[in-house]
NUMIDREN-620286 format. One line per field, with one value per residue (C-alpha): residue number from 1; residue in one letter; x, y negated, z. Coordinates in Angstrom, 3 decimals, padded with zeros to 6 digits. Layout:
n <- (NUM,...)
res <- (A,...)
c1 <- (X,...)
c2 <- (Y,...)
c3 <- (Z,...)
***
This chain:
n <- (1,2,3,4,5,6,7,8,9,10,11,12,13,14,15,16,17,18,19,20,21,22,23,24,25,26,27,28,29,30,31,32,33,34,35,36,37,38,39,40,41,42,43,44,45,46,47,48,49,50,51,52,53,54,55,56,57,58,59,60,61,62,63,64,65,66,67,68,69,70,71,72,73,74,75,76,77,78,79,80,81,82,83,84,85,86,87,88,89,90,91,92,93,94,95,96,97,98,99,100,101,102,103,104,105,106,107,108,109,110,111,112,113,114,115,116,117,118,119,120,121,122,123,124,125,126,127,128,129,130,131,132,133,134,135,136,137,138,139,140,141,142,143,144,145,146,147,148,149,150,151,152,153,154,155,156,157,158,159,160,161,162,163,164,165,166,167,168,169,170,171,172,173,174,175,176,177,178,179,180,181,182,183,184,185,186,187,188,189,190,191,192,193,194,195,196,197,198,199,200,201,202,203,204,205,206,207,208,209,210,211,212,213,214,215,216,217,218,219,220,221,222,223,224,225,226,227,228,229,230,231,232,233,234,235,236,237,238,239,240,241,242,243,244,245,246,247,248,249,250,251,252,253,254,255,256,257,258,259,260,261,262,263,264,265,266,267,268,269,270,271,272,273,274,275,276,277,278,279,280,281,282,283,284,285,286,287,288,289,290,291,292,293,294,295,296,297,298,299,300,301,302,303,304,305,306,307,308,309,310,311,312,313,314,315,316,317,318,319,320,321,322,323,324,325,326,327,328,329,330,331,332,333,334,335,336,337,338,339,340,341,342,343,344,345,346,347,348,349,350,351,352,353,354,355,356,357,358,359,360,361,362,363,364,365,366,367,368,369,370,371,372,373,374,375,376,377,378,379,380,381,382,383,384,385,386,387,388,389,390,391,392,393,394,395,396,397,398,399,400,401,402,403,404,405,406,407,408,409,410,411,412,413,414,415,416,417,418,419,420,421,422,423,424,425,426,427,428,429,430,431,432,433,434,435,436,437,438,439,440,441,442,443,444,445,446,447,448,449,450,451,452,453,454,455,456,457,458,459,460,461,462,463,464,465,466,467,468,469,470,471,472,473,474,475,476,477,478,479,480,481,482,483,484,485,486,487,488,489,490,491,492,493,494,495,496,497,498,499,500,501,502,503,504,505,506,507,508,509,510,511,512,513,514,515,516,517,518,519,520,521,522,523,524,525,526,527,528,529,530,531,532,533,534,535,536,537,538,539,540,541,542,543,544,545,546,547,548,549,550,551,552,553,554,555,556,557,558,559,560,561,562,563,564,565,566,567,568,569,570,571,572,573,574,575,576,577,578,579,580,581,582,583,584,585,586,587,588,589,590,591,592,593,594,595,596,597,598,599,600,601,602,603,604,605,606,607,608,609,610,611,612,613,614,615,616)
res <- (M,Q,A,V,D,T,L,L,K,R,A,C,E,K,F,A,D,A,T,A,I,T,S,S,A,D,S,M,S,Y,S,A,L,L,A,R,A,G,Q,V,A,D,E,L,R,A,L,D,I,G,R,G,H,V,V,G,I,L,G,R,R,G,A,S,A,V,V,A,V,L,G,V,W,M,S,G,A,I,V,M,L,V,D,D,S,L,P,E,V,R,R,E,T,M,L,N,S,G,P,A,R,A,T,V,D,C,T,D,G,H,R,V,A,L,R,P,L,A,S,G,Q,E,G,A,T,P,A,D,L,D,D,E,D,Y,A,Y,I,A,F,T,S,G,S,T,G,Q,P,K,A,I,V,G,S,H,T,G,L,S,H,F,L,E,W,Q,S,R,E,F,G,I,G,P,H,D,R,F,A,H,L,T,N,L,S,F,D,V,W,F,R,D,A,L,T,P,L,I,S,G,A,T,L,C,V,P,D,E,R,H,L,D,A,D,G,V,L,A,F,L,R,H,H,E,I,T,G,F,H,L,V,P,S,L,A,K,V,W,L,S,A,A,A,Q,T,A,P,L,P,A,V,R,L,S,F,F,A,G,E,P,L,D,G,A,L,V,S,S,W,Q,T,L,F,P,D,C,Q,V,V,N,L,Y,G,P,T,E,T,T,L,A,Q,H,F,H,R,V,P,R,D,P,A,P,G,I,Q,P,V,G,R,N,L,P,G,S,R,S,H,V,L,D,D,K,G,E,L,C,P,D,G,T,A,G,E,I,H,I,A,A,D,H,P,S,H,G,Y,L,V,D,G,R,M,V,S,P,F,V,E,L,R,I,D,G,E,R,V,L,A,Y,P,T,G,D,L,G,R,R,A,A,D,G,G,L,E,V,L,G,R,A,D,D,Q,I,K,I,A,G,V,R,I,E,L,Q,E,V,R,S,A,I,Q,S,H,P,S,V,R,D,A,F,V,C,A,Q,E,D,R,F,T,K,V,V,V,A,V,V,E,G,D,A,S,A,E,R,E,L,R,D,Y,L,G,G,R,L,M,S,V,M,L,P,A,A,F,L,F,L,P,E,L,P,K,L,P,N,G,K,A,D,R,K,A,L,S,E,A,A,R,V,H,V,Q,E,R,A,R,R,A,A,E,E,R,A,T,A,A,Q,E,P,G,A,R,G,R,S,V,A,D,R,L,E,R,I,W,L,D,V,A,G,G,G,A,G,P,L,A,D,R,E,A,N,F,F,D,V,G,G,T,S,L,T,I,V,V,L,H,A,E,L,Q,R,E,F,G,V,R,F,P,L,V,R,L,F,E,H,A,S,F,N,A,Q,R,R,F,L,T,S,V,T,D,E,P,R,D,R,V,P,S,A,P,A,T,A,G,R,A,T,R,S,R,V,L,S,T,R,R,A,R,R,R,P)
c1 <- (009.883,011.469,010.411,012.882,010.559,010.148,014.502,014.188,011.443,013.149,016.308,014.092,012.494,016.093,018.029,014.886,016.976,020.155,020.741,019.517,020.012,022.394,023.046,024.409,021.066,018.875,019.073,016.326,016.697,015.309,012.372,011.400,012.345,009.738,006.794,007.604,007.639,004.375,002.552,003.564,002.186,-000.906,-001.281,-001.059,-003.597,-006.135,-005.798,-006.087,-002.472,-001.138,-000.132,000.412,000.644,003.923,004.903,007.495,009.614,011.040,013.860,017.632,019.426,019.064,016.313,013.159,014.031,014.399,011.413,009.563,010.992,010.188,006.220,005.806,007.042,004.392,001.790,002.190,003.278,006.456,009.255,010.216,012.770,013.214,015.798,014.791,017.997,017.120,015.667,012.317,011.398,013.459,011.455,008.223,009.208,010.243,007.140,005.071,007.009,005.172,002.760,003.479,-000.061,001.119,004.344,005.805,007.797,010.519,011.898,009.772,008.929,006.899,003.867,001.858,-000.598,-002.184,-000.672,-002.904,-002.500,-001.644,-003.988,-003.916,-002.925,-006.630,-007.461,-005.648,-002.055,-000.669,-001.881,001.880,002.841,000.313,002.914,003.827,007.303,007.640,009.792,011.138,011.590,015.254,016.198,019.167,019.982,018.269,019.243,015.963,016.395,014.461,015.601,014.710,012.542,013.791,011.622,013.578,012.161,012.048,013.294,016.677,017.158,016.770,019.326,021.909,021.516,021.659,024.283,026.714,025.866,026.587,029.930,031.711,030.448,028.304,026.766,025.986,029.582,029.469,029.271,028.191,028.617,025.332,027.000,024.761,022.150,018.527,017.606,020.028,019.627,023.135,021.342,019.749,023.057,024.155,021.480,019.738,022.806,024.002,020.268,019.379,022.518,021.971,024.532,024.403,023.682,025.799,024.297,026.782,025.203,026.036,024.629,027.631,030.449,034.170,036.744,038.237,034.649,034.216,037.214,036.566,032.990,034.598,036.699,034.643,031.906,034.442,033.081,033.682,032.485,031.219,030.311,031.809,033.248,036.879,036.945,035.411,038.045,041.121,039.370,039.280,043.039,044.374,042.783,044.446,048.185,048.627,045.897,046.501,045.329,041.815,042.371,038.759,037.479,037.444,035.329,035.408,032.880,033.964,031.441,030.728,034.189,037.226,039.484,043.148,045.792,047.769,044.551,044.364,047.579,047.231,043.842,045.578,047.919,045.182,043.077,045.508,043.015,040.689,039.589,038.519,035.615,035.410,031.779,030.354,026.790,024.251,020.697,019.040,020.579,019.397,022.630,025.815,026.541,030.521,032.919,036.426,038.612,041.536,044.845,046.543,049.439,047.226,047.785,049.147,046.463,042.656,041.528,039.447,035.449,036.233,033.840,030.017,027.646,025.830,022.844,024.653,026.713,028.507,029.440,031.651,030.534,031.844,030.197,028.851,027.015,029.744,031.572,035.140,038.040,040.053,041.506,039.947,037.726,033.638,030.575,029.886,026.576,024.833,022.501,021.127,018.439,016.715,017.340,014.821,011.508,012.396,011.796,008.456,007.582,003.926,002.600,003.706,006.959,009.672,012.313,016.164,016.843,018.273,017.898,021.356,022.268,025.182,026.250,022.981,020.887,018.544,019.982,018.150,021.131,021.450,023.831,025.938,027.550,030.404,033.689,035.221,037.425,037.536,041.103,043.134,041.686,037.870,037.537,036.220,038.129,036.057,037.961,035.511,032.170,031.020,028.678,028.341,027.110,029.769,030.054,030.788,031.501,029.400,026.449,025.443,025.189,023.426,025.448,021.943,020.216,022.454,022.212,018.498,018.261,020.490,019.109,015.486,016.330,015.161,018.959,021.040,020.496,022.724,024.836,027.717,028.577,031.371,033.318,036.820,039.526,039.861,042.261,040.201,037.956,036.011,033.395,031.002,031.853,028.979,029.956,027.040,026.026,024.264,024.640,027.357,025.653,023.072,025.162,024.333,020.483,021.344,023.467,020.070,017.701,019.721,020.320,016.322,016.292,019.595,021.217,024.358,026.570,025.203,025.692,028.101,031.536,032.170,030.819,032.304,030.296,030.973,029.032,028.620,029.300,031.904,030.198,031.258,030.716,027.592,026.291,026.561,028.242,032.195,032.806,036.197,036.848,034.039,035.901,039.368,037.975,036.462,039.957,041.465,039.163,039.519,043.289,043.541,041.041,043.521,046.338,044.892,044.092,047.664,049.013,046.674,047.661,051.678,050.777,048.787,051.316,054.386,052.413,053.849,051.757,049.067,047.807,046.917,044.188,040.713,038.760,036.821,040.161,041.342,037.758,037.646,040.806,039.971,036.463,037.767,040.888,038.422,035.736,037.787,037.465,040.943,042.111,038.833,037.616,034.573,031.607,028.892,029.359,025.813,026.478,026.585,029.476,027.444,026.671,030.339,031.132,031.227,030.177,029.268,032.691,034.496,032.424,034.196,037.357,036.231,036.033,039.115,040.969,039.052,039.766,043.694,043.599,041.617,042.826,039.422,037.621,033.541,031.215,030.705,027.393,027.712,029.029,025.283,023.611,025.998,025.957,026.351,030.075,028.340,027.243,030.293,032.792,030.281,030.506,034.326,034.642,032.405,034.340,037.690,036.567,036.047,038.268,041.721,040.944,038.756,041.849,043.810,047.624,049.854,051.234,047.656,046.706,049.938,050.224,045.997,046.025,042.771,040.350,036.755,033.767,030.161,028.121,024.605,024.066,021.813,022.484,021.101,020.778,019.458,016.328,015.793)
c2 <- (067.179,069.852,069.504,069.979,072.503,074.596,075.093,076.297,078.300,079.959,080.499,081.982,084.201,085.298,085.490,086.501,088.997,086.680,084.280,080.834,079.184,079.623,078.677,080.304,080.286,081.503,082.768,082.351,084.229,082.801,084.343,083.337,079.712,080.207,081.664,079.095,076.356,077.657,077.213,073.456,072.903,074.850,072.907,069.163,070.514,071.214,067.321,067.045,065.545,066.178,064.297,060.651,060.795,060.337,062.161,061.313,064.330,063.564,065.223,066.020,067.702,071.775,074.594,073.016,069.985,071.890,073.845,070.342,068.983,072.190,072.353,068.624,069.237,072.566,070.239,067.959,064.997,062.628,063.011,060.452,061.681,059.633,060.565,060.997,058.920,055.456,053.186,053.256,049.921,050.790,054.295,052.810,050.250,053.145,054.816,051.761,051.196,053.902,053.966,057.510,058.900,062.399,063.503,066.906,066.575,069.072,068.342,070.886,073.600,071.841,069.778,068.624,065.692,062.831,059.432,056.276,053.533,050.220,047.167,046.269,049.859,051.419,053.302,054.877,055.382,052.849,053.529,052.754,056.297,058.521,059.797,063.667,062.993,060.569,063.068,061.143,057.771,056.905,053.672,051.125,048.295,045.269,041.513,040.246,041.317,044.512,048.147,048.834,051.591,053.345,055.996,058.962,061.219,065.041,064.759,062.830,065.027,067.960,067.002,065.748,069.513,071.438,069.688,069.925,073.407,074.714,072.267,073.615,077.323,077.147,080.260,083.421,083.641,080.093,079.164,075.148,073.187,070.875,067.710,064.795,063.397,062.348,059.065,059.154,060.423,062.255,064.529,065.910,067.204,068.347,070.416,071.403,071.829,074.915,076.368,075.968,077.927,081.022,080.092,079.792,076.296,076.611,074.481,073.289,073.334,070.347,066.901,065.274,067.434,066.151,066.587,069.502,070.937,070.602,072.163,075.309,075.183,075.620,078.123,080.329,080.057,080.623,077.528,077.065,073.329,070.225,066.869,063.782,060.338,059.609,057.796,061.184,063.116,060.526,061.518,065.275,064.684,062.872,065.891,068.642,068.118,071.725,073.050,076.203,075.459,076.453,078.334,079.160,075.695,075.365,072.242,068.999,066.090,062.651,059.652,056.328,054.613,054.614,057.000,056.709,059.049,059.628,060.966,063.523,064.520,065.243,066.916,069.467,070.543,071.334,072.734,074.482,075.785,072.770,070.846,067.427,065.621,061.746,061.244,057.538,056.301,054.330,055.430,053.263,055.584,058.805,060.233,060.310,059.460,059.408,062.358,062.607,065.701,064.674,065.967,067.864,065.403,062.074,058.835,056.208,054.165,054.023,057.109,056.237,057.696,059.066,059.656,059.804,062.741,063.931,061.646,058.404,055.769,052.590,049.403,046.807,043.274,039.834,037.019,035.772,039.892,040.700,044.107,043.864,045.106,048.293,047.208,044.110,043.817,043.156,044.205,047.753,048.369,052.069,053.513,056.819,058.836,059.806,056.798,056.120,054.713,051.181,049.724,050.134,046.730,045.887,048.964,048.113,049.335,046.585,047.486,046.834,047.481,044.539,044.697,044.790,044.702,047.084,047.149,046.197,048.336,048.037,049.290,048.846,049.337,048.942,046.336,047.891,044.671,046.225,045.445,047.627,048.555,051.069,052.980,053.939,057.407,056.091,056.737,054.143,052.441,050.682,047.735,046.289,044.198,041.177,040.195,040.482,044.053,046.566,050.040,052.043,055.768,055.764,053.809,050.619,047.754,044.228,041.672,039.716,042.244,042.314,038.492,038.058,040.515,038.202,035.119,036.442,036.434,033.663,032.638,032.017,029.277,030.186,033.113,034.572,037.838,039.593,042.793,042.815,045.851,047.154,050.280,053.121,051.585,048.246,046.864,044.379,041.404,038.365,034.911,033.219,029.644,030.480,031.103,033.444,034.499,036.348,038.902,041.797,041.024,040.170,043.572,045.607,043.507,044.590,048.231,048.662,047.064,048.224,051.657,052.198,051.873,048.026,047.056,044.198,045.732,041.924,038.658,035.541,032.798,029.361,026.135,025.405,027.055,025.119,023.433,022.171,018.728,019.706,021.342,025.197,027.544,027.147,031.146,030.904,029.009,031.381,034.718,033.487,033.135,036.166,037.955,036.046,037.159,041.222,040.754,039.138,042.089,044.390,042.511,042.441,045.953,047.306,045.289,046.902,050.073,049.267,047.934,050.864,053.195,051.261,051.175,053.656,056.465,055.456,059.127,058.589,055.938,056.218,057.506,054.333,052.430,054.856,054.696,051.042,050.511,053.433,051.519,048.278,049.820,051.556,049.142,046.249,044.134,044.002,043.154,042.982,043.276,045.086,042.830,045.161,048.885,049.680,048.680,051.285,051.533,050.428,047.161,046.141,046.561,050.305,051.862,054.986,055.654,054.513,056.450,059.596,057.870,057.372,061.218,062.013,059.452,060.788,064.538,063.663,061.232,063.476,066.946,068.103,069.290,068.672,068.091,065.059,065.048,064.315,060.906,060.242,061.950,059.967,056.620,054.119,053.368,054.197,057.529,058.670,057.930,060.110,062.950,062.627,063.192,066.370,068.065,066.930,068.452,072.047,075.014,074.482,077.131,074.606,072.271,072.689,073.481,070.554,071.380,071.695,068.081,066.308,064.304,064.495,061.893,059.422,061.146,061.984,060.272,061.022,063.152,061.702,058.669,058.855,056.190,056.605,052.939,051.444,049.662,045.922)
c3 <- (-053.897,-051.349,-048.039,-045.518,-043.512,-046.596,-046.315,-042.544,-043.011,-046.367,-043.915,-040.920,-043.174,-044.960,-041.607,-039.278,-036.993,-036.874,-033.855,-034.988,-031.851,-028.594,-025.028,-022.011,-020.659,-023.914,-027.580,-030.213,-033.365,-036.920,-036.546,-032.977,-034.332,-037.049,-034.553,-031.698,-034.016,-035.470,-032.314,-031.666,-035.288,-034.319,-031.352,-033.337,-036.036,-033.075,-032.102,-035.680,-035.995,-039.573,-042.715,-042.186,-038.456,-036.514,-033.562,-030.997,-029.831,-026.202,-024.957,-025.469,-027.778,-027.713,-029.175,-027.594,-030.065,-032.966,-032.372,-032.148,-035.286,-037.643,-036.007,-036.164,-040.352,-040.384,-039.000,-042.224,-039.692,-039.588,-036.879,-034.373,-032.075,-028.669,-026.558,-022.936,-021.635,-023.529,-021.341,-021.032,-022.592,-025.587,-025.508,-025.722,-028.514,-030.567,-029.952,-030.598,-034.081,-035.626,-033.967,-032.589,-032.207,-029.994,-028.447,-027.943,-024.943,-024.788,-021.183,-019.823,-022.610,-025.282,-024.101,-026.808,-026.042,-027.813,-027.315,-026.160,-028.744,-027.299,-028.011,-031.730,-032.647,-032.255,-035.285,-038.044,-038.813,-041.019,-044.792,-045.782,-044.235,-046.066,-048.117,-048.213,-048.650,-045.479,-043.024,-039.895,-038.589,-037.415,-035.700,-035.954,-034.132,-035.491,-036.069,-034.788,-031.101,-031.837,-033.323,-036.826,-037.681,-041.154,-042.560,-044.419,-046.808,-047.138,-050.525,-049.250,-046.508,-048.381,-050.928,-048.437,-046.303,-049.727,-050.916,-047.231,-047.100,-050.559,-051.144,-047.821,-048.039,-044.777,-044.101,-041.628,-040.483,-039.228,-035.537,-035.422,-032.075,-031.689,-030.066,-031.370,-029.159,-030.222,-031.634,-034.238,-037.881,-037.684,-035.434,-038.552,-040.405,-036.977,-036.108,-039.981,-042.002,-040.052,-039.601,-043.616,-044.252,-041.622,-039.306,-035.348,-033.503,-030.246,-027.979,-024.882,-021.354,-019.699,-020.667,-020.162,-020.914,-020.648,-023.101,-021.169,-021.115,-024.895,-025.876,-023.593,-025.265,-028.977,-027.706,-025.861,-028.667,-031.255,-033.089,-036.911,-037.012,-036.022,-036.657,-034.277,-034.628,-034.586,-031.012,-029.477,-030.994,-029.627,-026.302,-026.996,-028.056,-025.195,-022.995,-024.824,-024.480,-022.527,-025.134,-027.264,-031.021,-031.812,-035.293,-035.452,-036.216,-040.014,-040.695,-038.978,-040.456,-039.302,-039.848,-038.496,-037.682,-039.246,-039.642,-039.080,-040.614,-037.546,-035.476,-038.560,-038.132,-034.289,-035.305,-037.067,-034.745,-032.375,-034.859,-037.470,-040.211,-040.232,-042.955,-042.274,-043.938,-043.735,-044.878,-044.841,-045.699,-043.749,-042.217,-045.411,-047.944,-046.436,-044.534,-046.003,-049.786,-049.813,-048.682,-048.886,-048.195,-046.147,-047.148,-044.772,-044.894,-044.934,-046.042,-043.375,-041.904,-042.586,-044.624,-047.931,-047.936,-051.118,-054.153,-054.068,-053.602,-056.454,-057.304,-055.855,-057.186,-055.439,-056.968,-055.296,-055.931,-055.525,-053.757,-057.507,-057.848,-060.143,-060.363,-058.529,-060.341,-058.959,-056.109,-055.479,-052.299,-052.321,-050.291,-051.112,-052.446,-052.442,-055.365,-054.215,-056.078,-052.786,-050.464,-047.191,-047.926,-046.225,-043.262,-040.953,-039.894,-038.370,-039.974,-043.837,-045.337,-046.267,-048.853,-048.014,-051.687,-054.104,-057.605,-059.552,-063.127,-063.943,-067.269,-068.468,-066.402,-063.517,-060.636,-056.980,-054.480,-050.706,-049.518,-046.913,-045.327,-045.315,-047.294,-049.677,-052.412,-055.170,-055.481,-058.804,-058.143,-058.213,-054.364,-052.086,-049.128,-046.454,-045.341,-042.734,-042.084,-043.775,-040.977,-037.454,-037.165,-035.791,-034.369,-030.979,-030.774,-034.352,-033.128,-035.644,-033.541,-034.423,-031.740,-032.271,-030.841,-027.417,-027.732,-028.012,-024.884,-022.865,-023.843,-022.727,-019.235,-017.434,-015.875,-018.993,-020.975,-024.168,-024.772,-027.148,-027.786,-030.080,-029.825,-028.483,-028.473,-024.786,-023.570,-025.697,-027.936,-029.032,-026.443,-026.294,-024.612,-023.372,-023.082,-020.877,-020.393,-016.687,-013.542,-012.722,-009.578,-011.586,-013.659,-011.104,-011.936,-015.601,-015.802,-014.237,-016.850,-019.777,-018.398,-019.147,-022.494,-024.178,-025.036,-022.668,-025.605,-026.324,-022.977,-022.240,-020.584,-019.800,-018.892,-018.891,-017.699,-018.414,-017.880,-021.255,-024.397,-026.735,-029.660,-033.117,-034.205,-035.959,-032.730,-033.818,-031.158,-031.938,-032.727,-032.944,-029.553,-027.972,-029.481,-028.268,-025.003,-024.851,-026.077,-023.681,-020.809,-021.821,-021.992,-018.518,-017.056,-018.312,-017.259,-013.399,-013.556,-014.810,-011.892,-009.485,-010.718,-010.253,-006.978,-005.598,-007.123,-004.904,-001.686,000.965,001.486,-001.406,-001.194,002.268,001.948,002.641,-000.286,-000.185,-000.765,-003.741,-005.515,-005.170,-006.785,-009.728,-010.130,-010.809,-013.104,-015.094,-015.333,-016.141,-012.986,-012.015,-008.851,-007.066,-004.257,-005.171,-003.682,-003.211,-002.296,-003.073,-006.558,-009.456,-011.923,-014.765,-012.787,-012.329,-016.197,-016.489,-019.953,-021.200,-022.307,-019.368,-017.033,-018.560,-017.854,-014.267,-014.165,-015.461,-013.110,-010.113,-010.546,-011.101,-007.948,-005.737,-006.919,-007.581,-010.570,-011.114,-013.721,-015.498,-014.634,-011.190,-011.506,-013.201,-010.106,-007.624,-009.664,-006.946,-005.149,-001.795,-003.386,-005.103,-002.110,000.030,-002.902,-002.843,000.675,000.455,-002.221,-000.994,002.387,000.399,000.434,-001.092,-003.496,-005.314,-005.729,-008.607,-008.317,-008.737,-012.327,-013.210,-012.285,-013.380,-016.451,-017.482,-019.653,-018.895,-021.396,-022.230,-023.730,-022.982,-025.644,-024.374,-021.905,-019.186,-016.403,-013.097,-012.665,-009.168,-009.812,-007.983)
***
């Protein structure tokens, strides 16, 4: 077994004087990283925290989180990353699942503290966690209504990090952008592959960077590589119409969503010397287990995920568990030499793996739930899902978890949840049997329990959900109703845009009227009017993606520039009205010229999601 902290410590000693992590506020050498991590480890040991204990790391991406992760591992404990932008209920659910015996709060230095255990958790950490190969606990959406806690291994993580570094020649000459937030296992490759390689990890300053800001950051820091999801790439490209190419970028690793050939072609115009790599693999198998170097002239349509990493094998099986011939679709099963250890459920380990017989050999593999087929060249193509799991912005979402949260509200009698295509990406739509007047209360309730990417972008209230003769929900009819509802929202919004554009003196209308039109357009509310001007953007259907679209639209409409984070600080309609009134009254040298603002496409995406939500 190779512990991940061993790789990091080795890099810190080898590249001691080189810059490990940098931002505009601070730069940290590799030797300083090791020293600060040692201090965290010493504080944890002084509290008798070590092997078998889970330590929650609270905060956001940046140098402090990296220091804390290395420090926890040096103490012998298990890392649990908890982004401080998550709803409090979800954070507590995560911390209780270990349960976390201590926390390192990175929001203000490194505050190390024992964490009081909840009732029924008193005593030692579950014996199932007393294994030196347990490295971290990561979470994915769960079909039971609770997030799944997956215990990752040092061996598997080390194996992947070393492979990625070696396969793509990552080293001290590289500067990687650190764009992934905490609470997702992707954070580990985003932050640690560069660091075990002697590269510099560059951290953006703004928590919520818009597309223009990201591109400027990449250029200023001469970034050579990064990880991202295709939906993020689409937003970057939409903002890059007048952006000069960035030749310094040589590696971009895509994962989490289907990667389209047209996107790759556009991408290579902006990043002319960049190798695009498509990665694939679920958390249960320890990061990616497939990779594909996309050629400069990509095939049309969705790109394959290619071949297995060393020590990994994938099998496409039919409904009877038999191997599918090449070109025939079936469910993808991945057998990795170093997978995760399984799910942590009520203090015990539960295996997600199934036993297969492949050519007479016993194989333990993870049934991904993804449909795929083997291409003639031996590569793997992913075709979609065989169940209700979806991905939005690379985040795995079990629709049943969203449905469970909705049904737990007292105003709801029944609910159906599905995903529909909207203007920029998939969105979650909820069809609810209940009182439509409770929508505001229901949105607030869900906002305190679900990640923002899981929140329904639209609610359709019906007096009764349609049923089949056997009494089960008519999923086909409900999905069609949701689709029509989303299309009708889009139609009303388009009509409102057209009407507003044709009105004489439209630019002379009040800030409130212009803001209301954009809110209803971007959030999908159609022609409105907005019923409650004290509501915040998420209360009327806004999401972590569309608030960035709102940011772009407001800048274009009012001819001003301001950081995206201001919309989170001023989340309600009236707060944004007051904010826009103040910035548009400022001197004209703060306002871009007409050519600079004309033709900017709707764009950008939240890289981290903190909702400034008004509580009841």
